[in-house]
N, C-alpha and C positions, 0 to 999 in steps of 0.2 A: 503494499499501499504506499511505504513511504519512496519507493522509486529506486531502491538500492539492490535490487535482484531481479530478473525477468526471465519468463519463459520463452525462450527463442520459436518454438514450435510446441505444439499441443502434445502434452502429455512429455514432454525432453525435462532433461534437467535444468534448476534453476541456475542462471549466471549473472554474474557480476554486472550491474551496469557502469556507467561513467561517472555517477555520482559520487563515488568515495573519490575518485579522481578530482573531481568539480570542485570537492570539500578540500583538500589536501592543497589545490591551487589557488583557493581564497587564501587558506592560511601563509602560504606563500608570498601572496600579493601583500598581504597585512605586515608582514614581517618587512618587507622592501620598504613598505611605506613608513614603518616607524623609523628605520635606520636613515630616511633620506630626507624626512621632516627633522629629525632630531636636530643638525645643525641650527635650522631656523627656528625651532623653539627655545633654543637656550639663547638664541638673540634676543628675543622676543621677551623672554623671562627677564634678562637682564634688563632690557629698556624700560620696561613698565614695572616690575618687581613685584608682579602677581601671577599667581598660579596658573600656568597653560596647560593647554591639552590638547590633543590630538583625537580627531571622533571620526567615526564612519556612519554613515545610514544603512540601517538593516530595518526595511518594511516601514515601521511607524516611530523607531526607536533609535536614537544614537548610541554608539558604544563607543566608550573612552578604551583607543587603543595605549595612550601613553599619558604621561603627564610629567611636569616639573614643578614642582611645589615652591610656594610662595615662602619666603623667610619670615613674613610677618607672624606674628602668634594668632591674629585674628585672619583667618582667609577661608576661603570655599574650599568643603571637603568633601573631595570624592575620591574614587579608586580606581583603577586600571580595571577593566574588564564588566564596568557599571554600565546598565542599561538606564536610559530616561526618556521619557516622551519627546521625541525630535519637535513638537507641535510648542514646546514651551522652551526651548534652547537655543543660544545664539549659533551655536555651531549646526543645529536642525534647519534653522532658519538660513543659514549661508549656504547648506548644501540644496536644500527646497528651491532656492531661487535659481538653481541651475536645472530645474526640473520644469515636464510640464505643468500648467495650471490644473490637468486632470488628475496628476499624481495626487494633489491634495486631498480628493475625493476618499483617498483612503483613510483618511482622519475623522471623517464624519463620527463613525461610532464610539472614537475612542475619546471625542473632546468633552471634558471636564473639568471643572474648577479646581486647582491644587493650591493655589494662593488667589490674592484678591486682584490681582493681575494678570491672571491667565487668560488668554484666549479662548473662547466657549465657542466661538461661530466660525465656518469657512468663511466667510465675508472679513470675520478681524486678522484670522491668519494670513488670507491672502494679499491682505491690504500690507502686512508685516513682510510678507514674500516680495512682492513687490516694490517695496523700501528698499530692501537688500539687494532687489538686482538694479536699482537706480544709481544706488550708493556703491556698491561693490563690496560690501560688508552687513551685517546683521548686528543687532543689539538688543539686549534685554535690559533697561534700565533699571528694574527692579525684578528680584525672582518670581518668575512663573510658574515654577516647579518647586522650588524651594524658598521662602520667604528671606530676603534680605541680601541677595545676589545680584551682583551687576556682571554683566558679560558683554564680549565684543567678539565676533569669530567672520572669517572669510575661507573661502572656498579654496580647495586645492584641486586641479583639473589635471587630466594626462595628456597624453601625445594628441590624443583625438580630440581632446577639448572637452572631455566625460567627467565629470563630478567623481571624485573617487575619497573624497574626505574633507576635514575642515581642521582650520587651526583657532584656538580660540582662546583669549583669557578671561579669568573673572577673580571676582573679591567682593568683600563686603561693599554693599551701595552706601553705606555710612560713610566709607573712606572713597568709594569712586562715583562721582556724581556723573552726570549726561556731559559737561565741559570734559572731563577726562577723558570718559569713551570715545570723545570725539578725536581728541588728540591721539590716543591710545589707535585708535584705527588705522591710522597711517603706517604705525610699525606691526600692526595684523594683519594688515593687506599686502605689506612686503614681506611677511612669513610666508604667508601661505604664497606670495607670486613665486618666491625662490624655491621653495616645494616643488610649485607646480614645473618650474623650469629645468629644474633636477628630474624631474619626469617626461622631461621631452617636449612639454608643452609651449606652442609659438604664439603667443600674444596676435591677435587678427592683424595689426598694422604690419608685423613682421613676418608675415605669411606671403 
């Protein structure tokens, strides 16, 4: 039922499908992405002094692949391997900005309020994603999944121009105001651009 084995013909022995290979290939891509993005993450962490994340989009969730912890005593607490609702996260919105609007329909059954600022309608989410498209980065000024977190993120693109992940920074909104997010956005976009170029991405004007 999961597609790992299949009958080639009626009453024949089951044989492995390519699904295991696909899973292994996905793991290898993630490991490559972590290694490639690490230098850019380190520079972003140094420039902002805040926690930096590398995330990928899986269905309606983001998964944290890597992180560099802030030296501040008060910081955003997350862990590698953790999942979070993509529609509430800056990294999620940054990646959604590079996908068709039809993808947003996947979130309709999952929209619910986690904090007072959570987007709970497709229209609100679409507005955030459209803003991220125009700006080149996404922000969450006040935590939409967890209270008190501010974040900024930008997407990582591969050689084909497809979104493969996102780099973001986050910290307490008591320390990071909208003005700081705007300032940090330049560093965030540069980090994502550096990782994208390392993956072979060529900006449109350079193609």
